[in-house]
All heavy atoms as a GROMACS GRO file, in nm:
protein
  601
    1MET      N    1   0.925  -1.773   0.201
    1MET     CA    2   0.948  -1.816   0.341
    1MET      C    3   0.816  -1.788   0.416
    1MET      O    4   0.750  -1.691   0.411
    1MET     CB    5   1.061  -1.729   0.400
    1MET     CG    6   1.103  -1.779   0.535
    1MET     SD    7   1.170  -1.945   0.522
    1MET     CE    8   1.288  -1.952   0.642
    2ILE      N    9   0.781  -1.884   0.498
    2ILE     CA   10   0.660  -1.877   0.577
    2ILE      C   11   0.693  -1.818   0.715
    2ILE      O   12   0.784  -1.856   0.786
    2ILE     CB   13   0.594  -2.015   0.599
    2ILE    CG1   14   0.561  -2.073   0.458
    2ILE    CG2   15   0.486  -2.010   0.693
    2ILE    CD1   16   0.510  -2.215   0.463
    3ASP      N   17   0.614  -1.719   0.750
    3ASP     CA   18   0.631  -1.654   0.892
    3ASP      C   19   0.549  -1.741   0.988
    3ASP      O   20   0.427  -1.736   0.991
    3ASP     CB   21   0.578  -1.514   0.882
    3ASP     CG   22   0.596  -1.446   1.012
    3ASP    OD1   23   0.646  -1.502   1.107
    3ASP    OD2   24   0.551  -1.322   1.020
    4ILE      N   25   0.622  -1.818   1.062
    4ILE     CA   26   0.565  -1.909   1.158
    4ILE      C   27   0.480  -1.840   1.262
    4ILE      O   28   0.382  -1.895   1.307
    4ILE     CB   29   0.662  -2.008   1.225
    4ILE    CG1   30   0.601  -2.126   1.289
    4ILE    CG2   31   0.753  -1.935   1.327
    4ILE    CD1   32   0.537  -2.223   1.198
    5LYS      N   33   0.517  -1.721   1.298
    5LYS     CA   34   0.438  -1.642   1.392
    5LYS      C   35   0.293  -1.613   1.342
    5LYS      O   36   0.206  -1.611   1.420
    5LYS     CB   37   0.511  -1.514   1.433
    5LYS     CG   38   0.644  -1.536   1.502
    5LYS     CD   39   0.631  -1.602   1.634
    5LYS     CE   40   0.766  -1.624   1.694
    5LYS     NZ   41   0.753  -1.712   1.812
    6ARG      N   42   0.289  -1.585   1.209
    6ARG     CA   43   0.158  -1.567   1.151
    6ARG      C   44   0.071  -1.690   1.151
    6ARG      O   45  -0.052  -1.682   1.172
    6ARG     CB   46   0.177  -1.503   1.007
    6ARG     CG   47   0.222  -1.364   1.013
    6ARG     CD   48   0.237  -1.303   0.869
    6ARG     NE   49   0.104  -1.282   0.815
    6ARG     CZ   50   0.088  -1.254   0.689
    6ARG    NH1   51   0.192  -1.245   0.605
    6ARG    NH2   52  -0.030  -1.227   0.641
    7VAL      N   53   0.144  -1.802   1.121
    7VAL     CA   54   0.065  -1.932   1.131
    7VAL      C   55   0.020  -1.961   1.265
    7VAL      O   56  -0.097  -2.000   1.289
    7VAL     CB   57   0.160  -2.042   1.077
    7VAL    CG1   58   0.084  -2.176   1.085
    7VAL    CG2   59   0.203  -2.014   0.937
    8GLU      N   60   0.103  -1.938   1.364
    8GLU     CA   61   0.065  -1.951   1.509
    8GLU      C   62  -0.048  -1.860   1.546
    8GLU      O   63  -0.137  -1.906   1.614
    8GLU     CB   64   0.176  -1.921   1.604
    8GLU     CG   65   0.291  -2.024   1.609
    8GLU     CD   66   0.398  -1.988   1.708
    8GLU    OE1   67   0.451  -1.880   1.698
    8GLU    OE2   68   0.438  -2.077   1.784
    9ALA      N   69  -0.050  -1.738   1.496
    9ALA     CA   70  -0.148  -1.639   1.526
    9ALA      C   71  -0.287  -1.678   1.480
    9ALA      O   72  -0.397  -1.658   1.535
    9ALA     CB   73  -0.114  -1.504   1.481
   10ASP      N   74  -0.296  -1.735   1.352
   10ASP     CA   75  -0.421  -1.765   1.289
   10ASP      C   76  -0.401  -1.881   1.193
   10ASP      O   77  -0.392  -1.875   1.072
   10ASP     CB   78  -0.468  -1.650   1.210
   10ASP     CG   79  -0.622  -1.661   1.164
   10ASP    OD1   80  -0.673  -1.773   1.192
   10ASP    OD2   81  -0.670  -1.567   1.110
   11PRO      N   82  -0.402  -2.003   1.251
   11PRO     CA   83  -0.390  -2.129   1.173
   11PRO      C   84  -0.489  -2.143   1.064
   11PRO      O   85  -0.462  -2.193   0.959
   11PRO     CB   86  -0.382  -2.239   1.271
   11PRO     CG   87  -0.363  -2.182   1.405
   11PRO     CD   88  -0.411  -2.037   1.392
   12ALA      N   89  -0.612  -2.113   1.097
   12ALA     CA   90  -0.723  -2.127   1.000
   12ALA      C   91  -0.698  -2.043   0.881
   12ALA      O   92  -0.720  -2.082   0.766
   12ALA     CB   93  -0.854  -2.098   1.067
   13ALA      N   94  -0.653  -1.921   0.896
   13ALA     CA   95  -0.626  -1.827   0.783
   13ALA      C   96  -0.516  -1.884   0.698
   13ALA      O   97  -0.523  -1.880   0.575
   13ALA     CB   98  -0.592  -1.691   0.835
   14PHE      N   99  -0.415  -1.945   0.757
   14PHE     CA  100  -0.308  -2.006   0.683
   14PHE      C  101  -0.368  -2.119   0.600
   14PHE      O  102  -0.330  -2.130   0.486
   14PHE     CB  103  -0.194  -2.047   0.774
   14PHE     CG  104  -0.082  -2.126   0.700
   14PHE    CD1  105   0.016  -2.055   0.633
   14PHE    CD2  106  -0.078  -2.267   0.698
   14PHE    CE1  107   0.112  -2.120   0.569
   14PHE    CE2  108   0.018  -2.334   0.630
   14PHE     CZ  109   0.120  -2.255   0.563
   15ASP      N  110  -0.439  -2.207   0.662
   15ASP     CA  111  -0.498  -2.322   0.595
   15ASP      C  112  -0.583  -2.283   0.478
   15ASP      O  113  -0.577  -2.335   0.367
   15ASP     CB  114  -0.582  -2.412   0.689
   15ASP     CG  115  -0.491  -2.487   0.784
   15ASP    OD1  116  -0.374  -2.505   0.758
   15ASP    OD2  117  -0.546  -2.525   0.899
   16GLU      N  118  -0.658  -2.173   0.489
   16GLU     CA  119  -0.743  -2.116   0.386
   16GLU      C  120  -0.655  -2.070   0.271
   16GLU      O  121  -0.686  -2.083   0.152
   16GLU     CB  122  -0.842  -2.014   0.436
   16GLU     CG  123  -0.952  -2.058   0.521
   16GLU     CD  124  -1.043  -2.174   0.447
   16GLU    OE1  125  -1.076  -2.142   0.328
   16GLU    OE2  126  -1.073  -2.269   0.503
   17ALA      N  127  -0.553  -1.993   0.308
   17ALA     CA  128  -0.462  -1.940   0.200
   17ALA      C  129  -0.400  -2.050   0.131
   17ALA      O  130  -0.380  -2.038  -0.003
   17ALA     CB  131  -0.352  -1.850   0.271
   18MET      N  132  -0.361  -2.160   0.192
   18MET     CA  133  -0.299  -2.276   0.116
   18MET      C  134  -0.405  -2.343   0.028
   18MET      O  135  -0.366  -2.378  -0.080
   18MET     CB  136  -0.238  -2.374   0.221
   18MET     CG  137  -0.119  -2.326   0.285
   18MET     SD  138   0.027  -2.295   0.184
   18MET     CE  139   0.032  -2.118   0.183
   19LYS      N  140  -0.523  -2.359   0.074
   19LYS     CA  141  -0.627  -2.418  -0.006
   19LYS      C  142  -0.655  -2.326  -0.132
   19LYS      O  143  -0.678  -2.381  -0.239
   19LYS     CB  144  -0.755  -2.436   0.078
   19LYS     CG  145  -0.744  -2.546   0.170
   19LYS     CD  146  -0.879  -2.559   0.258
   19LYS     CE  147  -0.861  -2.659   0.367
   19LYS     NZ  148  -0.981  -2.658   0.459
   20ALA      N  149  -0.650  -2.197  -0.110
   20ALA     CA  150  -0.679  -2.106  -0.221
   20ALA      C  151  -0.563  -2.122  -0.331
   20ALA      O  152  -0.593  -2.100  -0.452
   20ALA     CB  153  -0.679  -1.964  -0.173
   21ARG      N  154  -0.448  -2.163  -0.287
   21ARG     CA  155  -0.336  -2.189  -0.383
   21ARG      C  156  -0.337  -2.328  -0.440
   21ARG      O  157  -0.253  -2.364  -0.514
   21ARG     CB  158  -0.205  -2.166  -0.312
   21ARG     CG  159  -0.190  -2.018  -0.280
   21ARG     CD  160  -0.056  -1.997  -0.215
   21ARG     NE  161  -0.041  -1.852  -0.169
   21ARG     CZ  162   0.057  -1.816  -0.092
   21ARG    NH1  163   0.142  -1.894  -0.044
   21ARG    NH2  164   0.061  -1.681  -0.057
   22GLY      N  165  -0.432  -2.407  -0.394
   22GLY     CA  166  -0.442  -2.549  -0.435
   22GLY      C  167  -0.349  -2.642  -0.362
   22GLY      O  168  -0.325  -2.758  -0.407
   23LEU      N  169  -0.294  -2.599  -0.251
   23LEU     CA  170  -0.195  -2.679  -0.168
   23LEU      C  171  -0.282  -2.740  -0.052
   23LEU      O  172  -0.300  -2.681   0.052
   23LEU     CB  173  -0.089  -2.593  -0.121
   23LEU     CG  174  -0.001  -2.521  -0.229
   23LEU    CD1  175   0.090  -2.426  -0.171
   23LEU    CD2  176   0.069  -2.631  -0.308
   24THR      N  177  -0.328  -2.856  -0.071
   24THR     CA  178  -0.422  -2.916   0.027
   24THR      C  179  -0.356  -3.036   0.094
   24THR      O  180  -0.419  -3.099   0.185
   24THR     CB  181  -0.554  -2.956  -0.029
   24THR    OG1  182  -0.529  -3.051  -0.142
   24THR    CG2  183  -0.630  -2.839  -0.092
   25ASP      N  184  -0.227  -3.075   0.063
   25ASP     CA  185  -0.171  -3.187   0.133
   25ASP      C  186  -0.130  -3.156   0.270
   25ASP      O  187  -0.118  -3.036   0.312
   25ASP     CB  188  -0.053  -3.250   0.047
   25ASP     CG  189   0.054  -3.134   0.023
   25ASP    OD1  190   0.021  -3.021   0.022
   25ASP    OD2  191   0.177  -3.167   0.004
   26TYR      N  192  -0.097  -3.255   0.347
   26TYR     CA  193  -0.073  -3.231   0.498
   26TYR      C  194   0.060  -3.144   0.514
   26TYR      O  195   0.067  -3.070   0.617
   26TYR     CB  196  -0.060  -3.366   0.570
   26TYR     CG  197   0.070  -3.435   0.541
   26TYR    CD1  198   0.180  -3.414   0.617
   26TYR    CD2  199   0.082  -3.521   0.429
   26TYR    CE1  200   0.299  -3.487   0.592
   26TYR    CE2  201   0.199  -3.589   0.403
   26TYR     CZ  202   0.307  -3.571   0.484
   26TYR     OH  203   0.432  -3.641   0.462
   27GLU      N  204   0.146  -3.151   0.420
   27GLU     CA  205   0.265  -3.067   0.439
   27GLU      C  206   0.246  -2.922   0.430
   27GLU      O  207   0.337  -2.839   0.458
   27GLU     CB  208   0.379  -3.111   0.335
   27GLU     CG  209   0.432  -3.249   0.359
   27GLU     CD  210   0.530  -3.292   0.256
   27GLU    OE1  211   0.538  -3.229   0.145
   27GLU    OE2  212   0.606  -3.385   0.288
   28HIS      N  213   0.130  -2.885   0.381
   28HIS     CA  214   0.097  -2.742   0.371
   28HIS      C  215  -0.012  -2.704   0.468
   28HIS      O  216  -0.085  -2.603   0.451
   28HIS     CB  217   0.057  -2.706   0.227
   28HIS     CG  218   0.170  -2.716   0.137
   28HIS    ND1  219   0.189  -2.829   0.061
   28HIS    CD2  220   0.268  -2.624   0.103
   28HIS    CE1  221   0.300  -2.804  -0.015
   28HIS    NE2  222   0.342  -2.693   0.009
   29SER      N  223  -0.032  -2.788   0.576
   29SER     CA  224  -0.129  -2.752   0.679
   29SER      C  225  -0.061  -2.679   0.792
   29SER      O  226   0.058  -2.702   0.820
   29SER     CB  227  -0.201  -2.884   0.728
   29SER     OG  228  -0.104  -2.957   0.804
   30SER      N  229  -0.139  -2.603   0.865
   30SER     CA  230  -0.087  -2.528   0.976
   30SER      C  231  -0.044  -2.626   1.087
   30SER      O  232   0.060  -2.604   1.149
   30SER     CB  233  -0.191  -2.430   1.030
   30SER     OG  234  -0.304  -2.506   1.071
   31ALA      N  235  -0.116  -2.732   1.109
   31ALA     CA  236  -0.088  -2.826   1.214
   31ALA      C  237   0.048  -2.888   1.188
   31ALA      O  238   0.133  -2.902   1.273
   31ALA     CB  239  -0.196  -2.935   1.214
   32TYR      N  240   0.077  -2.925   1.064
   32TYR     CA  241   0.207  -2.985   1.022
   32TYR      C  242   0.322  -2.886   1.045
   32TYR      O  243   0.426  -2.923   1.102
   32TYR     CB  244   0.199  -3.040   0.882
   32TYR     CG  245   0.330  -3.095   0.832
   32TYR    CD1  246   0.364  -3.229   0.860
   32TYR    CD2  247   0.418  -3.020   0.750
   32TYR    CE1  248   0.477  -3.284   0.812
   32TYR    CE2  249   0.531  -3.075   0.701
   32TYR     CZ  250   0.563  -3.211   0.731
   32TYR     OH  251   0.677  -3.265   0.686
   33LEU      N  252   0.305  -2.764   0.999
   33LEU     CA  253   0.406  -2.660   1.012
   33LEU      C  254   0.431  -2.630   1.160
   33LEU      O  255   0.547  -2.613   1.199
   33LEU     CB  256   0.367  -2.537   0.934
   33LEU     CG  257   0.370  -2.557   0.782
   33LEU    CD1  258   0.318  -2.424   0.716
   33LEU    CD2  259   0.508  -2.586   0.733
   34LEU      N  260   0.326  -2.620   1.234
   34LEU     CA  261   0.344  -2.587   1.375
   34LEU      C  262   0.411  -2.702   1.454
   34LEU      O  263   0.492  -2.684   1.543
   34LEU     CB  264   0.211  -2.554   1.441
   34LEU     CG  265   0.145  -2.420   1.388
   34LEU    CD1  266   0.004  -2.407   1.449
   34LEU    CD2  267   0.233  -2.307   1.429
   35ALA      N  268   0.382  -2.823   1.417
   35ALA     CA  269   0.448  -2.942   1.473
   35ALA      C  270   0.593  -2.941   1.437
   35ALA      O  271   0.684  -2.970   1.519
   35ALA     CB  272   0.380  -3.072   1.428
   36LEU      N  273   0.629  -2.910   1.309
   36LEU     CA  274   0.772  -2.905   1.270
   36LEU      C  275   0.841  -2.802   1.351
   36LEU      O  276   0.955  -2.816   1.392
   36LEU     CB  277   0.781  -2.872   1.121
   36LEU     CG  278   0.757  -2.990   1.025
   36LEU    CD1  279   0.777  -2.944   0.880
   36LEU    CD2  280   0.863  -3.102   1.054
   37TYR      N  281   0.775  -2.684   1.370
   37TYR     CA  282   0.834  -2.574   1.446
   37TYR      C  283   0.862  -2.616   1.584
   37TYR      O  284   0.978  -2.589   1.642
   37TYR     CB  285   0.743  -2.444   1.438
   37TYR     CG  286   0.792  -2.332   1.514
   37TYR    CD1  287   0.910  -2.265   1.473
   37TYR    CD2  288   0.719  -2.282   1.618
   37TYR    CE1  289   0.950  -2.153   1.544
   37TYR    CE2  290   0.766  -2.171   1.690
   37TYR     CZ  291   0.879  -2.107   1.650
   37TYR     OH  292   0.923  -1.993   1.720
   38GLU      N  293   0.770  -2.690   1.645
   38GLU     CA  294   0.791  -2.733   1.781
   38GLU      C  295   0.909  -2.833   1.793
   38GLU      O  296   0.992  -2.835   1.881
   38GLU     CB  297   0.665  -2.799   1.842
   38GLU     CG  298   0.555  -2.693   1.870
   38GLU     CD  299   0.605  -2.589   1.980
   38GLU    OE1  300   0.661  -2.629   2.077
   38GLU    OE2  301   0.573  -2.469   1.955
   39ILE      N  302   0.906  -2.919   1.691
   39ILE     CA  303   1.022  -3.022   1.688
   39ILE      C  304   1.157  -2.952   1.674
   39ILE      O  305   1.260  -2.987   1.735
   39ILE     CB  306   1.001  -3.122   1.572
   39ILE    CG1  307   0.879  -3.212   1.606
   39ILE    CG2  308   1.123  -3.194   1.538
   39ILE    CD1  309   0.836  -3.302   1.491
   40GLN      N  310   1.162  -2.850   1.590
   40GLN     CA  311   1.289  -2.769   1.572
   40GLN      C  312   1.331  -2.712   1.705
   40GLN      O  313   1.446  -2.700   1.733
   40GLN     CB  314   1.280  -2.673   1.465
   40GLN     CG  315   1.264  -2.723   1.319
   40GLN     CD  316   1.238  -2.625   1.218
   40GLN    OE1  317   1.194  -2.513   1.248
   40GLN    NE2  318   1.259  -2.659   1.092
   41LYS      N  319   1.233  -2.654   1.774
   41LYS     CA  320   1.265  -2.588   1.902
   41LYS      C  321   1.313  -2.695   2.002
   41LYS      O  322   1.414  -2.671   2.074
   41LYS     CB  323   1.141  -2.512   1.964
   41LYS     CG  324   1.106  -2.392   1.890
   41LYS     CD  325   1.007  -2.302   1.957
   41LYS     CE  326   0.882  -2.366   2.013
   41LYS     NZ  327   0.784  -2.278   2.064
   42LEU      N  328   1.252  -2.811   2.004
   42LEU     CA  329   1.294  -2.916   2.093
   42LEU      C  330   1.439  -2.968   2.058
   42LEU      O  331   1.518  -2.998   2.138
   42LEU     CB  332   1.200  -3.033   2.096
   42LEU     CG  333   1.065  -3.002   2.156
   42LEU    CD1  334   0.964  -3.119   2.135
   42LEU    CD2  335   1.083  -2.974   2.313
   43ASP      N  336   1.459  -2.974   1.926
   43ASP     CA  337   1.592  -3.018   1.884
   43ASP      C  338   1.706  -2.924   1.923
   43ASP      O  339   1.807  -2.960   1.962
   43ASP     CB  340   1.603  -3.034   1.728
   43ASP     CG  341   1.538  -3.154   1.670
   43ASP    OD1  342   1.515  -3.256   1.753
   43ASP    OD2  343   1.510  -3.163   1.549
   44ALA      N  344   1.671  -2.796   1.919
   44ALA     CA  345   1.766  -2.695   1.967
   44ALA      C  346   1.793  -2.706   2.117
   44ALA      O  347   1.907  -2.700   2.168
   44ALA     CB  348   1.715  -2.557   1.933
   45GLN      N  349   1.685  -2.732   2.190
   45GLN     CA  350   1.701  -2.750   2.340
   45GLN      C  351   1.781  -2.875   2.371
   45GLN      O  352   1.869  -2.877   2.460
   45GLN     CB  353   1.568  -2.762   2.399
   45GLN     CG  354   1.488  -2.629   2.413
   45GLN     CD  355   1.350  -2.641   2.464
   45GLN    OE1  356   1.302  -2.762   2.485
   45GLN    NE2  357   1.286  -2.542   2.487
   46ILE      N  358   1.761  -2.991   2.296
   46ILE     CA  359   1.834  -3.112   2.310
   46ILE      C  360   1.983  -3.082   2.284
   46ILE      O  361   2.067  -3.127   2.361
   46ILE     CB  362   1.778  -3.218   2.223
   46ILE    CG1  363   1.647  -3.265   2.284
   46ILE    CG2  364   1.879  -3.334   2.220
   46ILE    CD1  365   1.567  -3.357   2.184
   47GLU      N  366   2.011  -3.015   2.178
   47GLU     CA  367   2.149  -2.981   2.140
   47GLU      C  368   2.215  -2.900   2.251
   47GLU      O  369   2.331  -2.929   2.291
   47GLU     CB  370   2.159  -2.912   2.010
   47GLU     CG  371   2.297  -2.890   1.959
   47GLU     CD  372   2.299  -2.831   1.820
   47GLU    OE1  373   2.208  -2.838   1.748
   47GLU    OE2  374   2.407  -2.774   1.783
   48GLU      N  375   2.146  -2.804   2.307
   48GLU     CA  376   2.201  -2.722   2.411
   48GLU      C  377   2.224  -2.807   2.538
   48GLU      O  378   2.332  -2.790   2.599
   48GLU     CB  379   2.096  -2.608   2.452
   48GLU     CG  380   2.150  -2.512   2.557
   48GLU     CD  381   2.043  -2.412   2.595
   48GLU    OE1  382   1.965  -2.369   2.501
   48GLU    OE2  383   2.041  -2.370   2.708
   49MET      N  384   2.139  -2.899   2.571
   49MET     CA  385   2.159  -2.987   2.684
   49MET      C  386   2.276  -3.077   2.659
   49MET      O  387   2.355  -3.105   2.758
   49MET     CB  388   2.032  -3.070   2.714
   49MET     CG  389   1.923  -2.985   2.778
   49MET     SD  390   1.775  -3.086   2.804
   49MET     CE  391   1.652  -2.967   2.813
   50GLN      N  392   2.286  -3.132   2.542
   50GLN     CA  393   2.406  -3.217   2.514
   50GLN      C  394   2.534  -3.142   2.529
   50GLN      O  395   2.633  -3.198   2.578
   50GLN     CB  396   2.389  -3.274   2.370
   50GLN     CG  397   2.283  -3.374   2.357
   50GLN     CD  398   2.254  -3.417   2.215
   50GLN    OE1  399   2.280  -3.340   2.120
   50GLN    NE2  400   2.212  -3.542   2.193
   51ASN      N  401   2.544  -3.014   2.486
   51ASN     CA  402   2.655  -2.933   2.505
   51ASN      C  403   2.686  -2.915   2.651
   51ASN      O  404   2.808  -2.918   2.690
   51ASN     CB  405   2.642  -2.804   2.426
   51ASN     CG  406   2.651  -2.820   2.275
   51ASN    OD1  407   2.710  -2.915   2.227
   51ASN    ND2  408   2.584  -2.724   2.207
   52ARG      N  409   2.586  -2.895   2.727
   52ARG     CA  410   2.608  -2.876   2.874
   52ARG      C  411   2.665  -3.007   2.933
   52ARG      O  412   2.758  -3.003   3.018
   52ARG     CB  413   2.477  -2.836   2.942
   52ARG     CG  414   2.430  -2.699   2.917
   52ARG     CD  415   2.302  -2.674   2.997
   52ARG     NE  416   2.246  -2.546   2.959
   52ARG     CZ  417   2.133  -2.507   3.010
   52ARG    NH1  418   2.058  -2.576   3.082
   52ARG    NH2  419   2.090  -2.376   2.974
   53VAL      N  420   2.612  -3.119   2.890
   53VAL     CA  421   2.654  -3.245   2.949
   53VAL      C  422   2.801  -3.269   2.905
   53VAL      O  423   2.881  -3.318   2.992
   53VAL     CB  424   2.567  -3.368   2.894
   53VAL    CG1  425   2.625  -3.494   2.922
   53VAL    CG2  426   2.431  -3.352   2.953
   54LYS      N  427   2.841  -3.230   2.788
   54LYS     CA  428   2.978  -3.252   2.744
   54LYS      C  429   3.077  -3.162   2.834
   54LYS      O  430   3.180  -3.209   2.867
   54LYS     CB  431   3.000  -3.206   2.598
   54LYS     CG  432   2.943  -3.310   2.495
   54LYS     CD  433   2.952  -3.252   2.354
   54LYS     CE  434   2.886  -3.345   2.253
   54LYS     NZ  435   2.903  -3.290   2.121
   55LYS      N  436   3.032  -3.048   2.864
   55LYS     CA  437   3.111  -2.954   2.948
   55LYS      C  438   3.118  -3.018   3.092
   55LYS      O  439   3.230  -3.018   3.147
   55LYS     CB  440   3.049  -2.816   2.953
   55LYS     CG  441   3.064  -2.734   2.831
   55LYS     CD  442   2.998  -2.596   2.848
   55LYS     CE  443   3.011  -2.526   2.714
   55LYS     NZ  444   2.943  -2.400   2.717
   56ILE      N  445   3.010  -3.071   3.143
   56ILE     CA  446   3.012  -3.123   3.277
   56ILE      C  447   3.102  -3.255   3.274
   56ILE      O  448   3.185  -3.280   3.369
   56ILE     CB  449   2.871  -3.163   3.322
   56ILE    CG1  450   2.793  -3.030   3.348
   56ILE    CG2  451   2.875  -3.249   3.445
   56ILE    CD1  452   2.641  -3.060   3.366
   57ASP      N  453   3.091  -3.335   3.174
   57ASP     CA  454   3.180  -3.451   3.154
   57ASP      C  455   3.324  -3.414   3.157
   57ASP      O  456   3.400  -3.484   3.218
   57ASP     CB  457   3.140  -3.529   3.025
   57ASP     CG  458   3.020  -3.624   3.036
   57ASP    OD1  459   2.969  -3.632   3.147
   57ASP    OD2  460   2.972  -3.664   2.932
   58ALA      N  461   3.359  -3.305   3.090
   58ALA     CA  462   3.494  -3.265   3.080
   58ALA      C  463   3.542  -3.223   3.212
   58ALA      O  464   3.658  -3.240   3.251
   58ALA     CB  465   3.509  -3.152   2.976
   59LYS      N  466   3.458  -3.155   3.291
   59LYS     CA  467   3.494  -3.109   3.428
   59LYS      C  468   3.510  -3.225   3.519
   59LYS      O  469   3.611  -3.237   3.595
   59LYS     CB  470   3.387  -3.012   3.482
   59LYS     CG  471   3.391  -2.878   3.423
   59LYS     CD  472   3.277  -2.789   3.477
   59LYS     CE  473   3.274  -2.662   3.410
   59LYS     NZ  474   3.172  -2.569   3.462
   60ILE      N  475   3.425  -3.324   3.512
   60ILE     CA  476   3.434  -3.447   3.591
   60ILE      C  477   3.559  -3.526   3.553
   60ILE      O  478   3.636  -3.564   3.650
   60ILE     CB  479   3.308  -3.535   3.573
   60ILE    CG1  480   3.188  -3.471   3.635
   60ILE    CG2  481   3.336  -3.678   3.634
   60ILE    CD1  482   3.056  -3.540   3.604
   61PHE      N  483   3.593  -3.536   3.428
   61PHE     CA  484   3.717  -3.610   3.391
   61PHE      C  485   3.830  -3.529   3.441
   61PHE      O  486   3.928  -3.593   3.494
   61PHE     CB  487   3.721  -3.611   3.236
   61PHE     CG  488   3.847  -3.674   3.180
   61PHE    CD1  489   3.860  -3.815   3.192
   61PHE    CD2  490   3.950  -3.591   3.135
   61PHE    CE1  491   3.980  -3.868   3.142
   61PHE    CE2  492   4.068  -3.660   3.089
   61PHE     CZ  493   4.081  -3.796   3.092
   62HIS      N  494   3.835  -3.401   3.435
   62HIS     CA  495   3.946  -3.325   3.493
   62HIS      C  496   3.966  -3.346   3.645
   62HIS      O  497   4.079  -3.363   3.684
   62HIS     CB  498   3.926  -3.174   3.458
   62HIS     CG  499   4.035  -3.087   3.507
   62HIS    ND1  500   4.160  -3.081   3.449
   62HIS    CD2  501   4.038  -3.001   3.606
   62HIS    CE1  502   4.232  -2.997   3.525
   62HIS    NE2  503   4.166  -2.938   3.616
   63ILE      N  504   3.856  -3.343   3.714
   63ILE     CA  505   3.860  -3.368   3.850
   63ILE      C  506   3.917  -3.508   3.882
   63ILE      O  507   4.000  -3.525   3.971
   63ILE     CB  508   3.725  -3.344   3.921
   63ILE    CG1  509   3.686  -3.196   3.912
   63ILE    CG2  510   3.723  -3.392   4.062
   63ILE    CD1  511   3.543  -3.162   3.947
   64LEU      N  512   3.860  -3.601   3.814
   64LEU     CA  513   3.909  -3.742   3.838
   64LEU      C  514   4.054  -3.763   3.800
   64LEU      O  515   4.127  -3.832   3.875
   64LEU     CB  516   3.818  -3.841   3.755
   64LEU     CG  517   3.681  -3.856   3.802
   64LEU    CD1  518   3.606  -3.947   3.696
   64LEU    CD2  519   3.675  -3.914   3.939
   65LYS      N  520   4.098  -3.694   3.702
   65LYS     CA  521   4.236  -3.700   3.668
   65LYS      C  522   4.328  -3.632   3.772
   65LYS      O  523   4.425  -3.692   3.807
   65LYS     CB  524   4.264  -3.628   3.532
   65LYS     CG  525   4.403  -3.634   3.481
   65LYS     CD  526   4.416  -3.570   3.346
   65LYS     CE  527   4.567  -3.572   3.302
   65LYS     NZ  528   4.586  -3.498   3.176
   66GLN      N  529   4.284  -3.521   3.821
   66GLN     CA  530   4.352  -3.465   3.937
   66GLN      C  531   4.358  -3.551   4.064
   66GLN      O  532   4.460  -3.560   4.124
   66GLN     CB  533   4.291  -3.325   3.973
   66GLN     CG  534   4.319  -3.221   3.872
   66GLN     CD  535   4.257  -3.082   3.915
   66GLN    OE1  536   4.146  -3.085   3.977
   66GLN    NE2  537   4.315  -2.970   3.876
   67ALA      N  538   4.246  -3.609   4.085
   67ALA     CA  539   4.234  -3.704   4.199
   67ALA      C  540   4.326  -3.820   4.182
   67ALA      O  541   4.389  -3.861   4.276
   67ALA     CB  542   4.086  -3.743   4.227
   68SER      N  543   4.336  -3.874   4.070
   68SER     CA  544   4.429  -3.990   4.051
   68SER      C  545   4.574  -3.953   4.062
   68SER      O  546   4.651  -4.023   4.111
   68SER     CB  547   4.394  -4.057   3.913
   68SER     OG  548   4.438  -3.972   3.803
   69GLU      N  549   4.597  -3.826   4.017
   69GLU     CA  550   4.744  -3.776   4.029
   69GLU      C  551   4.773  -3.759   4.178
   69GLU      O  552   4.888  -3.793   4.217
   69GLU     CB  553   4.758  -3.653   3.955
   69GLU     CG  554   4.756  -3.669   3.800
   69GLU     CD  555   4.756  -3.536   3.722
   69GLU    OE1  556   4.751  -3.428   3.782
   69GLU    OE2  557   4.749  -3.546   3.598
   70ILE      N  558   4.683  -3.706   4.250
   70ILE     CA  559   4.705  -3.682   4.396
   70ILE      C  560   4.716  -3.819   4.465
   70ILE      O  561   4.811  -3.838   4.547
   70ILE     CB  562   4.590  -3.603   4.464
   70ILE    CG1  563   4.591  -3.459   4.405
   70ILE    CG2  564   4.598  -3.616   4.610
   70ILE    CD1  565   4.472  -3.387   4.444
   71TYR      N  566   4.638  -3.916   4.426
   71TYR     CA  567   4.646  -4.048   4.486
   71TYR      C  568   4.776  -4.120   4.453
   71TYR      O  569   4.833  -4.185   4.542
   71TYR     CB  570   4.526  -4.138   4.438
   71TYR     CG  571   4.527  -4.273   4.494
   71TYR    CD1  572   4.488  -4.297   4.630
   71TYR    CD2  573   4.563  -4.381   4.410
   71TYR    CE1  574   4.481  -4.423   4.686
   71TYR    CE2  575   4.558  -4.512   4.472
   71TYR     CZ  576   4.526  -4.530   4.605
   71TYR     OH  577   4.522  -4.656   4.657
   72GLU      N  578   4.828  -4.098   4.337
   72GLU     CA  579   4.960  -4.158   4.294
   72GLU      C  580   5.074  -4.100   4.379
   72GLU      O  581   5.168  -4.168   4.408
   72GLU     CB  582   4.980  -4.135   4.149
   72GLU     CG  583   4.901  -4.223   4.053
   72GLU     CD  584   4.922  -4.203   3.913
   72GLU    OE1  585   5.013  -4.117   3.877
   72GLU    OE2  586   4.842  -4.256   3.824
   73ILE      N  587   5.061  -3.974   4.413
   73ILE     CA  588   5.169  -3.905   4.484
   73ILE      C  589   5.173  -3.956   4.628
   73ILE      O  590   5.283  -3.969   4.688
   73ILE     CB  591   5.139  -3.751   4.486
   73ILE    CG1  592   5.160  -3.699   4.340
   73ILE    CG2  593   5.238  -3.679   4.583
   73ILE    CD1  594   5.130  -3.550   4.324
   74THR      N  595   5.060  -3.982   4.686
   74THR     CA  596   5.059  -4.020   4.833
   74THR      C  597   5.078  -4.164   4.851
   74THR      O  598   5.078  -4.246   4.773
   74THR     CB  599   4.924  -3.979   4.898
   74THR    OG1  600   4.817  -4.037   4.831
   74THR    CG2  601   4.915  -3.832   4.908
   0.00000   0.00000   0.00000
């Protein structure tokens, strides 16, 4: 498992370590790993926002339902 914090702290050292192991493709570069890490963080934020929107939608639906029931009564 790769410690992303160590990669963030010294990307050049990570790149050198990968080269020493013969791993020179882009998937083993610090830039690629850091970009993936940022994408994962953004995905988590998007999911959190989607969950918030679902809760707000449910509240709005509930309010509209109550309003329609009140309107039917009067």
